[in-house]
N, C-alpha and C positions, 0 to 999 in steps of 0.2 A: 136741304142736306148738304149741298155744296159739292165741290169736286172730290172725286175719289181717285186713289192711286193703285197701280198694280206694278209688280216686278217686271222689269224689261227682260222678258224671256226667263232664262235660267240664271240671269245675273242678279246681283244684289241691288242694282239701281232701281229707284222708284220713279215712275212716270205717271202723269195724269191720264185718265181714260180718254180724254180728248187731246189730240195733238194738233197744234197749229200748223197747217200746211201753208207754205209761203210761195207757191208757184205763181200766184197772181201779184206778188209784191213788186212794185216798180212799174213805170210806164214804158212798156216794151216798144221797141221800134218796129218798123214794118218787116224786118228780117226775122222776127220772132213769131212763133205760133201763138204767143200770148198777146199779140198786138191788138189793142183796143178792147181787151177783156181783162185788163189788170187794174190795180189800184195805184194811186199816186204814192210817192214816198211818204208824204205827210200822212195820208190815210193809213198806209201800211204801219207807220210808227204808232199811230193811235190804236190800231188793232193789236199790236204787240204789247203795248202798255195795258190795254184792256184785258187781254188774255192772261197775262201774268198776274194782274190784280185779281182775276177770277180763279186763280189756282192752276192755270194751264202752264205747267213747267216744261213741257215737251214740245219742241219746235222742229219742223222738218223742212229741209230745202235741198237743192242740188246745184251743181256748178252749171248745168245747162238751162236753168230757169232764168230766161231773159238773156239778151245779148251780153257776152263778156262777163258772165256771172252776176247779172243784175240783182237777182234776189239775194245772193250772198252779200253783195255790197250794201244793199239796203239794210240788211240785218246788222252788218258791221257798223254802219253809221248810227244805228239805234244804240248799240253797245257803247260806242264812244260818247254818246249824249247822256246815257242813263247809268252806265257803270254797273249793270246788274248781270254780268256774264255768268257768274257762279250760281245764280238763281235758276238758270235754264239748262235743261238737258238738251243739248243741241245735236241734231242729226243732219248730215248732208250726204251727198252721193256723188260718185264719179264713175265713168266708164265710157260715156258717149263722147263724140268728137268735140274737141275744143280748139282745133286748128287743122290746117290742111295736110299735115304730115302723116305718114303711116303709123307713127308711134304717138300721135296725139289723141288716141282713143284706145279702148280695150282694157283688159284686166291683167295686163302684164306687170311685172315689177317696175319696169321703166316708166310706164304711163301712170300707174296708180300712185307711185311716190311723188311724181311731179304734180299730179292732180291734187293730192293732199296738201302739198306745200302751197299751191296756188289758192286753194280754198281757205287755208289758214290766213293767208295774206288778205284776201278779200273780206273775210269775216272779222279780221282784227283781233284774233285770239291765238293762243299758243297751244290749244288742244281742241279736239272734236270729240264729243261724248260717244256718238255712234256714227261710224263711217260705213256706208253701204255701197256695195257694188251694184250699179244701177240696172244691170242686166247681165246674165251669164255670157261668157265669151268662149265660144267653142274653139277659138284659135289659141287660147291660153290654157296651159295645163292647170287644173284646179289646185294642185299642190303648190304651184308657183304663186297663185293668188293667195292661198292660205298662208304661205310663208311670208309673203310681203306684208299682209295685214298683221301677222304676229310680230314682225319686225317693227312695224309702226306702233303697235301697242307697247313693245319693250322700250321704244324710244320716247314714249309718253306723248306722242302726237295724236293718238286716238286712244279711247278707253275701251271701246267695244266695236265689234265688226258685225255687219249684217248683210243679208242678200236682198235683192229686189228683182222681181220679174224673172225668176228662175223656174225652170221645169223641176218637177219633184225629183226625177232621177239625178239631175245635176246637183240639186241641193244635198241629197244624201251622199253623192260622190264627194262633195266638199267636206261634209262632216267626217266621213271615213278617212279622207286624206289628212285632215287635221288631227284626228285621233291617232292614226298610225304614227304620225311624226311628233306627237306630243305638243301640238300647237294650240293656241287659242282658236276657237272656231266661232262660226256665226252664232249669235244669240237671238237674232230676229229674222223674219221674212216680211218684207213689205210687198204687198200685192193688191191687185184690184179685187174688191169684194163688195157686193151690194145685192139688193133684192133682184136685180136684173141679171147679174153675173155671179153665179154660185159654183162655177167650175172647180174652184179650190177645194170643195168639199170631197171630191173624189180621191185625191192623193195628198194634196198639200196640208190640209187640216189634220188628217191622221198622222202625217209625218211630223208636224209641229207638236202635236200632243205627245207623240212617242219620244221625241228627241228634245223636248223642252224649249222649243223656239217660240218666241212671242210673235204673234201675227199682228202686223201693222197694216191697216186697211186703207188703201187709197181709192179715191172716187166713190165714197160711200153713198153719194147722192146721184151717181151715174151722170156726172156733168151737169147736174141741176134737173135732170129728168124726173127725179123723185121728190121735188120740192112742192109740187102741186101747181106750179105755174104753167105747165104744159098739160093740155087736155085733149082727149080723143076728138078728132074732126074739128079742131079749132086751129086757127092760124098761130104760127110761132110768134110769141111776143117780140117786137123789135128791140134790138139792143141786147138781147140775151146771147148766151154762148151758142145755142143751137141756131140762132138767127144767122150767125156767121158760118156755122158748120152744118149747113142744110143736108148734105149727103149723109153725115153721121146721124142726123135726126131721122132720116128716112129708114136707116137700118134698124133704128130703135122702135120705130112705129109699127109694132106688131100686135096682134090680138092678145098674146100672152102678156106683153109688157103693159098694154092699156088695162088689162084685167088687174094687174098688180097695182097700177096707179089708182084705179077705182077703189080697190080694197083699202089701200093706204089712206086715201082721203076719207073714206067712211069711218075707219078706225080713229083717225085723227079727230074727226068731229065728235065721236063718242067720248074721247078722252080729253076733250077741250085742249088739244095740242095741235101743232102744225105737222104736216107730212114730213118735213125735215126732221123734227124731233122724234117722230115715230120710227123713221128709217134708221136713224142713228141708235136709238134705244134697242131696236131689233138686233143690230150688229153687236152691240155691247153685251148681249145675252148669248152670243154664239161661242162655241168652244174654241179655245186657243187664242182668242182675240185679246191683245194687250191694250191697244189704243187705236182709236178711230181718227184718221187724219181728215180734218175739215179745212176746206178752202173758203175764203170769203173775199168779197170786194169792198166791204164796208163794215163798220162797227155794228150796224143794225143786223146785218146778216150773221155776223159772229155771235151776237147776243142771242139770236134765235136758236142757233145750233147749241150753244152752251147749256140751254135749258134741258137738253136731252138727258143729262146726267141725273136729273131729278125726276124723270118720267119713269114710273113703275109700269112696265108693259104687262098687262094681265096675260095669264097663260092662254086664254082663249084667243086673244088678239094675236099673240105670238104664233099660235098654231095656224090661224087663218092666213097669216103672211107666209108662213112656211109652206103651206099647201099650194097657195096660188102662185108662188114663185119657184116651186120645185123644179130642179133641172131635169131635162129629159135624159133618161138612162140610155147608155149605149154599151156595146161590147167592150170589156167582159162584165161590166157591172150589171146589165140586165140578165145575163147568163147566170151570174152568181146569185142574184136576187131570186130568180125563178126556182133555184134549187134550195137555197138556204133561207129565203125570206127577207134577207137584207144584204147589203154589200159593204 
């Protein structure tokens, strides 16, 4: 069947169901949290070429991925070599610290405008298709952030704006502020969503459906936990991400999560697919999801993930995964369900 495309939220732009996540691009130094778990620039360039040839026209990065904007610089180098900038719907993010000063971070007009200019320089382009605020900033008024992004759209430096790692109340606050002032508003929300982490379904997914925001899911494989390489009561494979992040692995090593992995592996065997493909196919069936952001350290890993778009997940398999991964209800959702039968 090949790659399929969906609208970028309520916008008219069309993006692939799979988005190429580039956090691992470039050999990060010891100052970066991606040290020793990234891909070389050469392998990153091979992945970019492979992704675009496979129809993946949507790429996501951020200014903090790697020291001094490493991921953005790697992408910029690929554009200079290949000249295919206009074939890519390019997304990046800004908000976190890029320097020691008090204004080298945040969602203020001062910082965001500087961050956009710096990203444009590193990426070697004169426009960014989707610019996302990497996390809400409680110290910056949401109307100031909305006005700043609208000014950048009017200036042609960005085409669309999106949010990432926002609470639901703050997301709605932004939409209201933008609508009141007649400004361009967020068209997407990028957030963590996978079989282990389904907290978005309480507030964010209904908000995205109601307001027409496209949901871009990061960490769809829970940092590799859902790939099948990690098994209950087995040692963590050396050289993997969780081999470096052992404390994070311990927090994920719960009976619920291993039950999810066991179910995932069983379904993958039934469908002659990999756990990675089943995990991604499950997400692509969920409401409000526009694109699933996949990370890879090699072309082989990328190719495995790309096959998810051709996997037709049977209703029974989807239901099994939904049941085993169901999030635990808490107040007021359990209260509402006890009375109305659903929340």
